[in-house]
TIDRENTI-152967 format. One record per residue (C-alpha): residue in one letter; x, y, z. Coordinates in nm, 3 decimals, m for minus. Each point is the difference from the previous one (the first is absolute). Example, Ala and Ser with C-alpha at 12.3 -4.5 7.8 and 13.67 -1.06 7.14 Angstrom:
! residues 2
 rest       X       Y       Z
    A   1.230  m0.450   0.780
    S   0.137   0.344  m0.066
This chain:
! residues 144
 rest       X       Y       Z
    M   0.005  m0.001  m0.013
    Q   0.123   0.328  m0.097
    K   0.027   0.296   0.290
    Q  m0.163   0.305  m0.085
    K   0.172   0.316   0.080
    I  m0.188   0.218   0.245
    A   0.032   0.400   0.072
    G  m0.179   0.182   0.265
    C  m0.125   0.339   0.069
    I  m0.093   0.097   0.319
    S  m0.218   0.259   0.182
    P  m0.153   0.067   0.296
    R  m0.344  m0.101  m0.067
    T   0.085  m0.330  m0.174
    T   0.236  m0.287  m0.104
    R   0.048   0.008  m0.389
    I   0.217  m0.278  m0.224
    I  m0.007   0.119  m0.322
    F   0.112  m0.258  m0.250
    G   0.294   0.081  m0.241
    A   0.255   0.200   0.081
    S  m0.029   0.224  m0.290
    L  m0.302   0.096   0.138
    L   0.148   0.085   0.339
    S   0.009   0.387  m0.057
    F  m0.295   0.067  m0.206
    S  m0.217  m0.228   0.235
    C   0.172   0.198   0.331
    C  m0.094   0.348  m0.148
    F  m0.364  m0.097   0.015
    A  m0.012  m0.203   0.274
    T  m0.223   0.278   0.202
    T  m0.217   0.052  m0.297
    V  m0.101  m0.387  m0.028
    A  m0.023  m0.009   0.363
    N  m0.218   0.341  m0.022
    L  m0.255  m0.161  m0.244
    H  m0.003  m0.323   0.191
    S  m0.125   0.234   0.332
    A  m0.224   0.185  m0.184
    D  m0.214  m0.305  m0.133
    A   0.034  m0.259   0.281
    A  m0.264  m0.086   0.183
    P   0.014  m0.033   0.377
    A  m0.004  m0.342   0.082
    N  m0.208  m0.229   0.141
    K   0.037  m0.356   0.090
    N  m0.337  m0.100  m0.055
    S  m0.037   0.182  m0.324
    V   0.310  m0.199  m0.174
    A  m0.050  m0.340  m0.202
    K   0.263  m0.154   0.049
    N   0.163  m0.334  m0.195
    T   0.205  m0.230   0.208
    V   0.289  m0.145  m0.164
    K   0.096  m0.347   0.129
    K   0.347   0.013   0.018
    P   0.189  m0.169   0.309
    A   0.037   0.274   0.313
    S   0.386   0.176  m0.006
    G  m0.033   0.112   0.388
    P   0.022   0.321   0.130
    V   0.037   0.287  m0.248
    K   0.188   0.311   0.186
    T   0.097   0.296  m0.246
    E  m0.145   0.129  m0.279
    A   0.280  m0.135  m0.214
    Q  m0.114  m0.380   0.073
    A  m0.336   0.083  m0.103
    I   0.151   0.169  m0.317
    N   0.205  m0.381  m0.054
    I  m0.331  m0.208   0.084
    V  m0.221   0.178  m0.265
    S   0.324   0.071  m0.276
    A   0.070  m0.367  m0.003
    R  m0.355  m0.106  m0.073
    P  m0.038  m0.127  m0.368
    E  m0.280   0.256  m0.079
    V   0.226   0.256   0.083
    K   0.280  m0.101  m0.173
    Q  m0.181  m0.054  m0.320
    F  m0.178   0.366   0.048
    V   0.400   0.141   0.027
    A   0.116  m0.206  m0.305
    N  m0.278   0.087  m0.240
    I   0.034   0.383   0.084
    K   0.347  m0.038  m0.054
    K  m0.041  m0.176  m0.309
    S  m0.266   0.207  m0.132
    G   0.292   0.305  m0.080
    R  m0.241   0.257   0.098
    K   0.206   0.342   0.076
    G  m0.036   0.080   0.307
    S  m0.197  m0.274   0.176
    S   0.113  m0.163   0.281
    S  m0.149  m0.235   0.299
    H  m0.004   0.057   0.367
    I  m0.030  m0.213   0.252
    E  m0.003   0.209   0.338
    F  m0.112   0.048   0.359
    D  m0.343   0.162   0.048
    R  m0.101  m0.029   0.371
    K  m0.026  m0.251   0.301
    E  m0.331  m0.050   0.046
    N  m0.177  m0.264   0.224
    G   0.326  m0.204   0.049
    E   0.025  m0.014  m0.378
    F   0.280   0.191  m0.199
    V  m0.159   0.106  m0.283
    I   0.178  m0.018  m0.319
    H  m0.109   0.223  m0.322
    V   0.178  m0.181  m0.365
    Y  m0.107   0.254  m0.296
    E   0.126   0.141  m0.322
    Y   0.088   0.342  m0.051
    V  m0.097   0.129  m0.339
    P   0.102   0.353  m0.132
    D  m0.243   0.189  m0.181
    D   0.249   0.221  m0.135
    E   0.331   0.131   0.091
    E  m0.154   0.245   0.307
    S  m0.275  m0.268   0.153
    G  m0.099  m0.384  m0.006
    H  m0.250  m0.220   0.205
    T   0.035  m0.302   0.221
    A  m0.177  m0.388  m0.123
    T  m0.065  m0.189   0.317
    M   0.079  m0.356  m0.076
    N  m0.131  m0.130   0.367
    W   0.051   0.080   0.354
    Y   0.144  m0.297   0.190
    H  m0.030   0.044   0.397
    V   0.265  m0.226   0.196
    N  m0.044  m0.119   0.350
    A   0.258   0.088   0.253
    K  m0.072  m0.275   0.195
    T   0.004  m0.283  m0.256
    G   0.089   0.143  m0.332
    K  m0.305  m0.129  m0.170
    V  m0.031   0.224  m0.299
    T  m0.377   0.109  m0.118
    T  m0.065   0.204  m0.233
    E  m0.287   0.268  m0.089
    F  m0.151  m0.122  m0.328
């Protein structure tokens, strides 16, 4: 299995991982914009309003850090395929992101999405999924 090169961009609000070293400087420049876009359209979390799909996978044990939760989500086959598809697409400026969003009800919430530039000055995000990683068990559930 080939290891992927990962570059990180950290802001006070979130931990971001941007795939592809060539996108690092561009990604860091729009990190605040993406965080603002995300927080503007995010609804308050309510554990009763989210229909989660449980993925049957052996528990990995306690998860203590945001980075561990990101690594667990990054290793999932559908996330690897999502990242590979974006790389293969060759769309200029598009980039995949796996970021810690928040800790809620004992779970790390990880957002997996693509940043898609609309023009030179703006763009939008396209969510692949939201992953909840249980801090005690390492069990992963998805929102959709």
